[in-house]
N, CA, C and O atoms as CSV, one atom per row, in Angstrom:
chain,resi,resn,atom,element,x,y,z
A,1,MET,N,N,105.123,14.701,-103.375
A,1,MET,CA,C,105.904,13.727,-102.637
A,1,MET,C,C,105.005,12.558,-102.257
A,1,MET,O,O,104.041,12.737,-101.513
A,2,ALA,N,N,105.300,11.390,-102.746
A,2,ALA,CA,C,104.481,10.216,-102.477
A,2,ALA,C,C,104.873,9.609,-101.140
A,2,ALA,O,O,106.055,9.446,-100.834
A,3,THR,N,N,103.870,9.283,-100.357
A,3,THR,CA,C,104.100,8.623,-99.085
A,3,THR,C,C,104.054,7.130,-99.315
A,3,THR,O,O,103.098,6.620,-99.900
A,4,ALA,N,N,105.063,6.431,-98.866
A,4,ALA,CA,C,105.133,4.987,-99.085
A,4,ALA,C,C,104.102,4.264,-98.246
A,4,ALA,O,O,103.667,4.752,-97.202
A,5,SER,N,N,103.725,3.109,-98.715
A,5,SER,CA,C,102.829,2.238,-97.959
A,5,SER,C,C,103.626,1.552,-96.868
A,5,SER,O,O,104.854,1.480,-96.927
A,6,ALA,N,N,102.914,1.052,-95.877
A,6,ALA,CA,C,103.567,0.304,-94.807
A,6,ALA,C,C,104.132,-0.991,-95.376
A,6,ALA,O,O,103.560,-1.554,-96.310
A,7,PRO,N,N,105.252,-1.475,-94.824
A,7,PRO,CA,C,105.818,-2.737,-95.312
A,7,PRO,C,C,104.777,-3.859,-95.228
A,7,PRO,O,O,104.079,-3.999,-94.224
A,8,GLY,N,N,104.687,-4.644,-96.284
A,8,GLY,CA,C,103.731,-5.743,-96.303
A,8,GLY,C,C,102.313,-5.300,-96.621
A,8,GLY,O,O,101.401,-6.125,-96.682
A,9,ASP,N,N,102.123,-4.011,-96.823
A,9,ASP,CA,C,100.806,-3.460,-97.108
A,9,ASP,C,C,100.678,-3.275,-98.615
A,9,ASP,O,O,101.595,-2.756,-99.252
A,10,SER,N,N,99.563,-3.688,-99.189
A,10,SER,CA,C,99.368,-3.559,-100.631
A,10,SER,C,C,98.678,-2.251,-100.992
A,10,SER,O,O,98.344,-2.033,-102.157
A,11,SER,N,N,98.461,-1.382,-100.019
A,11,SER,CA,C,97.813,-0.102,-100.283
A,11,SER,C,C,98.721,0.765,-101.144
A,11,SER,O,O,99.940,0.748,-100.974
A,12,PRO,N,N,98.132,1.527,-102.075
A,12,PRO,CA,C,98.959,2.410,-102.903
A,12,PRO,C,C,99.529,3.555,-102.077
A,12,PRO,O,O,99.010,3.894,-101.014
A,13,ALA,N,N,100.601,4.141,-102.586
A,13,ALA,CA,C,101.197,5.305,-101.931
A,13,ALA,C,C,100.161,6.424,-101.887
A,13,ALA,O,O,99.436,6.640,-102.859
A,14,VAL,N,N,100.091,7.126,-100.775
A,14,VAL,CA,C,99.099,8.190,-100.582
A,14,VAL,C,C,99.227,9.254,-101.667
A,14,VAL,O,O,98.219,9.763,-102.157
A,15,GLY,N,N,100.449,9.590,-102.041
A,15,GLY,CA,C,100.675,10.624,-103.049
A,15,GLY,C,C,100.140,10.272,-104.426
A,15,GLY,O,O,100.002,11.147,-105.280
A,16,ASP,N,N,99.840,9.005,-104.649
A,16,ASP,CA,C,99.319,8.561,-105.947
A,16,ASP,C,C,97.795,8.541,-105.998
A,16,ASP,O,O,97.214,8.259,-107.045
A,17,LEU,N,N,97.141,8.839,-104.867
A,17,LEU,CA,C,95.684,8.720,-104.787
A,17,LEU,C,C,94.971,9.978,-105.274
A,17,LEU,O,O,95.439,11.098,-105.068
A,18,SER,N,N,93.837,9.769,-105.921
A,18,SER,CA,C,92.963,10.892,-106.258
A,18,SER,C,C,92.288,11.358,-104.973
A,18,SER,O,O,92.371,10.688,-103.944
A,19,TYR,N,N,91.627,12.498,-105.036
A,19,TYR,CA,C,90.917,12.993,-103.861
A,19,TYR,C,C,89.895,11.959,-103.381
A,19,TYR,O,O,89.819,11.653,-102.191
A,20,GLU,N,N,89.120,11.433,-104.311
A,20,GLU,CA,C,88.060,10.495,-103.954
A,20,GLU,C,C,88.617,9.217,-103.343
A,20,GLU,O,O,88.052,8.686,-102.386
A,21,GLN,N,N,89.721,8.723,-103.889
A,21,GLN,CA,C,90.337,7.522,-103.348
A,21,GLN,C,C,90.845,7.770,-101.927
A,21,GLN,O,O,90.637,6.948,-101.034
A,22,ALA,N,N,91.512,8.907,-101.726
A,22,ALA,CA,C,92.040,9.244,-100.404
A,22,ALA,C,C,90.912,9.427,-99.402
A,22,ALA,O,O,90.998,8.947,-98.272
A,23,ARG,N,N,89.859,10.117,-99.812
A,23,ARG,CA,C,88.717,10.336,-98.924
A,23,ARG,C,C,88.062,9.019,-98.533
A,23,ARG,O,O,87.765,8.797,-97.359
A,24,ASP,N,N,87.837,8.146,-99.508
A,24,ASP,CA,C,87.187,6.866,-99.231
A,24,ASP,C,C,88.041,5.999,-98.307
A,24,ASP,O,O,87.522,5.348,-97.401
A,25,GLU,N,N,89.352,5.995,-98.542
A,25,GLU,CA,C,90.216,5.201,-97.676
A,25,GLU,C,C,90.278,5.810,-96.277
A,25,GLU,O,O,90.345,5.081,-95.287
A,26,LEU,N,N,90.256,7.136,-96.189
A,26,LEU,CA,C,90.261,7.790,-94.883
A,26,LEU,C,C,89.012,7.407,-94.088
A,26,LEU,O,O,89.096,7.165,-92.884
A,27,VAL,N,N,87.875,7.351,-94.741
A,27,VAL,CA,C,86.637,6.927,-94.076
A,27,VAL,C,C,86.784,5.496,-93.569
A,27,VAL,O,O,86.359,5.184,-92.456
A,28,ARG,N,N,87.379,4.632,-94.373
A,28,ARG,CA,C,87.588,3.237,-93.968
A,28,ARG,C,C,88.527,3.156,-92.762
A,28,ARG,O,O,88.279,2.398,-91.825
A,29,VAL,N,N,89.602,3.939,-92.793
A,29,VAL,CA,C,90.567,3.943,-91.686
A,29,VAL,C,C,89.901,4.416,-90.401
A,29,VAL,O,O,90.087,3.809,-89.346
A,30,VAL,N,N,89.129,5.494,-90.481
A,30,VAL,CA,C,88.445,6.019,-89.298
A,30,VAL,C,C,87.483,4.972,-88.736
A,30,VAL,O,O,87.440,4.751,-87.526
A,31,ASN,N,N,86.713,4.330,-89.613
A,31,ASN,CA,C,85.781,3.290,-89.155
A,31,ASN,C,C,86.512,2.151,-88.461
A,31,ASN,O,O,86.066,1.650,-87.429
A,32,GLU,N,N,87.638,1.747,-89.036
A,32,GLU,CA,C,88.403,0.658,-88.445
A,32,GLU,C,C,88.969,1.059,-87.077
A,32,GLU,O,O,88.968,0.255,-86.145
A,33,LEU,N,N,89.452,2.297,-86.961
A,33,LEU,CA,C,89.960,2.774,-85.673
A,33,LEU,C,C,88.841,2.868,-84.639
A,33,LEU,O,O,89.044,2.548,-83.467
A,34,GLU,N,N,87.668,3.304,-85.072
A,34,GLU,CA,C,86.541,3.433,-84.141
A,34,GLU,C,C,86.074,2.085,-83.606
A,34,GLU,O,O,85.550,2.012,-82.494
A,35,GLN,N,N,86.254,1.022,-84.375
A,35,GLN,CA,C,85.866,-0.309,-83.913
A,35,GLN,C,C,86.730,-0.762,-82.744
A,35,GLN,O,O,86.271,-1.519,-81.889
A,36,GLY,N,N,87.976,-0.302,-82.702
A,36,GLY,CA,C,88.852,-0.608,-81.585
A,36,GLY,C,C,89.296,-2.048,-81.486
A,36,GLY,O,O,89.731,-2.485,-80.421
A,37,SER,N,N,89.197,-2.793,-82.568
A,37,SER,CA,C,89.556,-4.211,-82.506
A,37,SER,C,C,90.989,-4.481,-82.969
A,37,SER,O,O,91.433,-5.630,-82.980
A,38,SER,N,N,91.709,-3.427,-83.350
A,38,SER,CA,C,93.083,-3.596,-83.820
A,38,SER,C,C,94.045,-3.610,-82.647
A,38,SER,O,O,93.744,-3.106,-81.565
A,39,THR,N,N,95.217,-4.202,-82.886
A,39,THR,CA,C,96.270,-4.152,-81.879
A,39,THR,C,C,96.804,-2.725,-81.818
A,39,THR,O,O,96.503,-1.908,-82.688
A,40,LEU,N,N,97.582,-2.434,-80.810
A,40,LEU,CA,C,98.178,-1.102,-80.683
A,40,LEU,C,C,99.032,-0.777,-81.897
A,40,LEU,O,O,98.951,0.329,-82.433
A,41,GLU,N,N,99.837,-1.712,-82.332
A,41,GLU,CA,C,100.712,-1.501,-83.492
A,41,GLU,C,C,99.877,-1.235,-84.755
A,41,GLU,O,O,100.190,-0.333,-85.532
A,42,GLU,N,N,98.822,-2.022,-84.951
A,42,GLU,CA,C,97.942,-1.813,-86.109
A,42,GLU,C,C,97.245,-0.462,-86.022
A,42,GLU,O,O,97.104,0.234,-87.027
A,43,SER,N,N,96.812,-0.095,-84.828
A,43,SER,CA,C,96.139,1.192,-84.635
A,43,SER,C,C,97.070,2.356,-84.943
A,43,SER,O,O,96.657,3.341,-85.554
A,44,LEU,N,N,98.326,2.245,-84.521
A,44,LEU,CA,C,99.295,3.304,-84.819
A,44,LEU,C,C,99.534,3.427,-86.317
A,44,LEU,O,O,99.600,4.533,-86.853
A,45,ALA,N,N,99.663,2.288,-86.988
A,45,ALA,CA,C,99.856,2.299,-88.436
A,45,ALA,C,C,98.632,2.900,-89.136
A,45,ALA,O,O,98.777,3.670,-90.085
A,46,LEU,N,N,97.435,2.552,-88.673
A,46,LEU,CA,C,96.210,3.113,-89.242
A,46,LEU,C,C,96.154,4.622,-89.014
A,46,LEU,O,O,95.796,5.384,-89.912
A,47,TRP,N,N,96.512,5.043,-87.796
A,47,TRP,CA,C,96.497,6.475,-87.474
A,47,TRP,C,C,97.446,7.233,-88.398
A,47,TRP,O,O,97.085,8.279,-88.937
A,48,GLU,N,N,98.654,6.710,-88.583
A,48,GLU,CA,C,99.632,7.365,-89.456
A,48,GLU,C,C,99.123,7.416,-90.891
A,48,GLU,O,O,99.279,8.432,-91.568
A,49,ARG,N,N,98.521,6.341,-91.353
A,49,ARG,CA,C,97.967,6.316,-92.712
A,49,ARG,C,C,96.828,7.333,-92.809
A,49,ARG,O,O,96.716,8.048,-93.805
A,50,GLY,N,N,95.993,7.395,-91.788
A,50,GLY,CA,C,94.891,8.356,-91.785
A,50,GLY,C,C,95.389,9.791,-91.827
A,50,GLY,O,O,94.821,10.620,-92.539
A,51,GLU,N,N,96.435,10.098,-91.079
A,51,GLU,CA,C,97.015,11.448,-91.102
A,51,GLU,C,C,97.511,11.797,-92.506
A,51,GLU,O,O,97.282,12.902,-92.998
A,52,ALA,N,N,98.191,10.842,-93.144
A,52,ALA,CA,C,98.695,11.074,-94.499
A,52,ALA,C,C,97.538,11.242,-95.486
A,52,ALA,O,O,97.607,12.076,-96.389
A,53,LEU,N,N,96.487,10.458,-95.316
A,53,LEU,CA,C,95.318,10.573,-96.202
A,53,LEU,C,C,94.620,11.913,-96.021
A,53,LEU,O,O,94.208,12.536,-97.000
A,54,ALA,N,N,94.486,12.358,-94.783
A,54,ALA,CA,C,93.854,13.658,-94.523
A,54,ALA,C,C,94.672,14.779,-95.153
A,54,ALA,O,O,94.112,15.720,-95.714
A,55,LYS,N,N,95.985,14.680,-95.063
A,55,LYS,CA,C,96.856,15.694,-95.671
A,55,LYS,C,C,96.692,15.687,-97.189
A,55,LYS,O,O,96.646,16.744,-97.818
A,56,ARG,N,N,96.604,14.494,-97.773
A,56,ARG,CA,C,96.425,14.376,-99.223
A,56,ARG,C,C,95.097,15.015,-99.659
A,56,ARG,O,O,95.046,15.722,-100.665
A,57,CYS,N,N,94.036,14.763,-98.900
A,57,CYS,CA,C,92.742,15.384,-99.213
A,57,CYS,C,C,92.846,16.900,-99.139
A,57,CYS,O,O,92.323,17.604,-100.002
A,58,GLU,N,N,93.520,17.401,-98.112
A,58,GLU,CA,C,93.684,18.846,-97.962
A,58,GLU,C,C,94.473,19.427,-99.136
A,58,GLU,O,O,94.140,20.505,-99.631
A,59,GLU,N,N,95.512,18.723,-99.584
A,59,GLU,CA,C,96.286,19.181,-100.746
A,59,GLU,C,C,95.389,19.304,-101.976
A,59,GLU,O,O,95.450,20.298,-102.700
A,60,TRP,N,N,94.555,18.285,-102.208
A,60,TRP,CA,C,93.638,18.319,-103.350
A,60,TRP,C,C,92.673,19.493,-103.234
A,60,TRP,O,O,92.434,20.203,-104.211
A,61,LEU,N,N,92.119,19.696,-102.043
A,61,LEU,CA,C,91.146,20.774,-101.862
A,61,LEU,C,C,91.783,22.148,-102.018
A,61,LEU,O,O,91.181,23.050,-102.600
A,62,LEU,N,N,92.996,22.313,-101.503
A,62,LEU,CA,C,93.693,23.592,-101.670
A,62,LEU,C,C,94.014,23.847,-103.139
A,62,LEU,O,O,93.929,24.981,-103.610
A,63,GLY,N,N,94.381,22.795,-103.857
A,63,GLY,CA,C,94.634,22.926,-105.297
A,63,GLY,C,C,93.370,23.308,-106.056
A,63,GLY,O,O,93.409,24.140,-106.962
A,64,ALA,N,N,92.261,22.702,-105.684
A,64,ALA,CA,C,90.987,23.036,-106.333
A,64,ALA,C,C,90.594,24.475,-106.040
A,64,ALA,O,O,90.108,25.179,-106.925
A,65,LYS,N,N,90.802,24.919,-104.796
A,65,LYS,CA,C,90.491,26.307,-104.436
A,65,LYS,C,C,91.353,27.274,-105.236
A,65,LYS,O,O,90.858,28.298,-105.706
A,66,ALA,N,N,92.631,26.963,-105.395
A,66,ALA,CA,C,93.525,27.829,-106.163
A,66,ALA,C,C,93.066,27.928,-107.616
A,66,ALA,O,O,93.111,29.002,-108.217
A,67,ARG,N,N,92.628,26.807,-108.174
A,67,ARG,CA,C,92.133,26.824,-109.562
A,67,ARG,C,C,90.864,27.665,-109.681
A,67,ARG,O,O,90.701,28.413,-110.645
A,68,LEU,N,N,89.962,27.543,-108.698
A,68,LEU,CA,C,88.738,28.340,-108.717
A,68,LEU,C,C,89.052,29.828,-108.573
A,68,LEU,O,O,88.477,30.661,-109.274
A,69,ASP,N,N,89.961,30.153,-107.665
A,69,ASP,CA,C,90.351,31.551,-107.481
A,69,ASP,C,C,90.947,32.125,-108.764
A,69,ASP,O,O,90.655,33.265,-109.127
A,70,ALA,N,N,91.781,31.345,-109.451
A,70,ALA,CA,C,92.389,31.792,-110.706
A,70,ALA,C,C,91.327,31.996,-111.782
A,70,ALA,O,O,91.388,32.960,-112.545
A,71,ALA,N,N,90.349,31.081,-111.843
A,71,ALA,CA,C,89.281,31.212,-112.838
A,71,ALA,C,C,88.424,32.439,-112.554
A,71,ALA,O,O,88.033,33.155,-113.476
A,72,ARG,N,N,88.133,32.680,-111.276
A,72,ARG,CA,C,87.358,33.871,-110.915
A,72,ARG,C,C,88.115,35.142,-111.249
A,72,ARG,O,O,87.531,36.100,-111.757
A,73,ALA,N,N,89.406,35.159,-110.968
A,73,ALA,CA,C,90.226,36.335,-111.270
A,73,ALA,C,C,90.277,36.596,-112.780
A,73,ALA,O,O,90.203,37.742,-113.223
A,74,ALA,N,N,90.405,35.523,-113.559
A,74,ALA,CA,C,90.435,35.665,-115.014
A,74,ALA,C,C,89.086,36.178,-115.526
A,74,ALA,O,O,89.042,37.029,-116.414
A,75,ALA,N,N,87.986,35.662,-114.968
A,75,ALA,CA,C,86.659,36.123,-115.394
A,75,ALA,C,C,86.460,37.575,-115.022
A,75,ALA,O,O,85.889,38.346,-115.794
A,76,SER,N,N,86.928,37.953,-113.839
A,76,SER,CA,C,86.799,39.336,-113.390
A,76,SER,C,C,87.630,40.260,-114.268
A,76,SER,O,O,87.185,41.358,-114.602
A,77,ALA,N,N,88.831,39.831,-114.644
A,77,ALA,CA,C,89.677,40.642,-115.514
A,77,ALA,C,C,89.052,40.782,-116.889
A,77,ALA,O,O,89.123,41.852,-117.494
A,78,ALA,N,N,88.438,39.713,-117.394
A,78,ALA,CA,C,87.782,39.773,-118.696
A,78,ALA,C,C,86.600,40.715,-118.674
A,78,ALA,O,O,86.356,41.426,-119.649
A,79,GLU,N,N,85.858,40.732,-117.572
A,79,GLU,CA,C,84.730,41.648,-117.427
A,79,GLU,C,C,85.207,43.100,-117.414
A,79,GLU,O,O,84.579,43.972,-118.013
A,80,THR,N,N,86.302,43.345,-116.738
A,80,THR,CA,C,86.853,44.706,-116.654
A,80,THR,C,C,87.272,45.201,-118.024
A,80,THR,O,O,87.079,46.376,-118.339
A,81,VAL,N,N,87.836,44.338,-118.840
A,81,VAL,CA,C,88.300,44.713,-120.180
A,81,VAL,C,C,87.111,45.025,-121.077
A,81,VAL,O,O,87.191,45.935,-121.902
A,82,THR,N,N,86.015,44.293,-120.934
A,82,THR,CA,C,84.864,44.488,-121.814
A,82,THR,C,C,83.968,45.639,-121.369
A,82,THR,O,O,83.120,46.083,-122.142
A,83,ASP,N,N,84.134,46.129,-120.151
A,83,ASP,CA,C,83.298,47.235,-119.667
A,83,ASP,C,C,83.747,48.562,-120.185
A,83,ASP,O,O,83.143,49.586,-119.865
């Protein structure tokens, strides 16, 4: 499910980002929020974007873990067959 960008924002939809893109943008969002120079409305929009980016990163990491678990299970099954 792709998360839409804010109106007037040229940022790509969160759902279209690779892990690295989402992570890098999340770092940028956090840095911008920490500076505290944004208006309340801008800060809220940044916070919402950051939440969506963090969720996207978590989705990528959970997917990678599932792939690793499947590969380990397949390797373990192959070892059992050859023993």
